[in-house]
N, C-alpha and C positions, 0 to 999 in steps of 0.2 A: 513236443517241443514248446517251451513256454515263450511268452512274448518277449521277455528280456533276452533270452538266448537268441531268438530270431532277430531282434534289434541289434544285438552285438554283432552277429554275422553280417547283417545287412550293412551296418555302419563300417565294419572292417573292409568289406568288398568295396564300398563306396570310397573309403579313404585310400585304399591301395590303388584302385582304378584311377581316381583323380590325381593321385601322386605320380602315377606312371604317365598320365597325360600332361602333367607339368613338364616332365623331362622330354617327352616325345614331341610336344607341340613346337612347331617352328616359329610361330608368331608369339612374340613376348607378351602381348596383351592377352592372348588365349591362355598362355601359361599362368599369368596372374589370376585369371578367372578360375582356372582349375585349382590353383592353390587356395583360393577362397573356399571352394568346395571341400578341399581337404581339411581346412580349419573347421568348417561346420561339422564334418564327420567326427573329428577329434573332440569337438565340444559335445557331441552326442555321447561319446564314450565317457567323458567326464560326468555328464548327467546320469548315465547308467550306473556309475560308481558312487552315486549320491554326493557328488562334489558340484553342486549347482553353481556355487560362486565361481569356481574355476571355469566351468563351462560358459557362463555368461561373460566373464572377463575375457576369455579366449575369443569369443565372438566380437566383443566390443573393441578390444585392443588389437588383436591380430587381423581378423577378417575386416574390421572397420578401418582403424587408423593406419596400421602398417601397410595394408594392401592399397589404400588410397595413396599413401606416400610412394610405394613402388610404382603404381600406375602413373603418378605424376612424373616421377623420374624417368620412366621409360618413354613417356610421351615428350618430355623435355629433351631427351637425348636424340630423338628422331632417328631411330635405328633403321638403316636401309641395308638391303642385302648386297647392294653394289659396293658399299664401303666395308663390308664385313671381311676380315682377313681369312684366307683359306687355311684350314687346319692341316697340319702335317699328318702323314699316315702313321708315323710312330706314336704321335699323341693319341690318335684314335685307338691304336692297339693297346697303349698303356691304359686307356679308359676302359676298354673291354676286359683286360686282365684284372684291373682293380675292382671292377664291378663283379666279375666272377668270384674273386676272393671274398668280397663282401657277401655274396649269395651263399658261398660255402660256409662262412661263419654263421650266418643266420639259420641255415638248415641245421647245422650242428647244435646251435643253441635251442632250436625248437625240438630237436630229438631228445635232448637232455631234459627239457621242460615236460615232455610227454612222459618220460620215465618217472619223474617225480610227482606226477599227479595232474591236477587240473590246470589247463592253460590260463584260464582267467577266473578270477574270484570276484564275483559281484558283491559289493559291500552292502550291508544292511546297517541301519542305525544312523548316527549323526557324525560320522567321521569327517566328511568334507564340508560341513556347514560353516557359515561365515563366523558364528560366535566362537567355535573351537579354533578356527584358523586365526582369528584375531587374538585369542588368548595366547596361543603358541607364538605368534609373530611378535607380540609386544611384551612377552615375558622372557622366553628362552632365546629369541633371535632379535632382540632390540638393537644390539650393537651392529650386526651385519645389515639390518634394515636401515639404520641411520647412515652407515658408510655408503651403502648403495644409493641413498638419496643424495648424498654429497657428490658422488660420482656422476649421477644424472645431472645435477645442477652445474657441475664443472663442464660436462659435455655440452649442455645448452649454451653456456657462456662462450665456450670455445667455438661453437657453430656460429654464433652471432659475430664473434671477432673475425673468424675466417671469411664469413659471408659479407662483411662490411667492406664496401669499396674504399680504396685509398682516396682520401680527400686532399 
């Protein structure tokens, strides 16, 4: 077994295990910390696929900025178990049924992937490098890129307007 295959399976187990701990953890702070672990494992997968830029951006943006924001919001909300509403038994049953359906779809997708060949294809070359990503982003996808930047700007302005206290 080569090193890349071992790293792929190790990162896969780490990502799935920490994602399960996000759902299982009762403490929201612990869930956020497990989610950071999941993001690091996913970044490892990006680096294995020779997409170093996406891996580093995933760590900086998601594991850094977004998770700090989540942590801030959870600590600001001061969640207590006494004020938490009790869940209906039908809601729990619906969650179990929908989770089972999702598991069934994932197993079926994996079985068809095994029939068609290799589950993962590790990339060689310069597919995920910054230069190639920049060329495609600013030639083929320049209009969607500019539209998304306008949407982000309007979201920031909207946040400031909503957050501003009435004077």
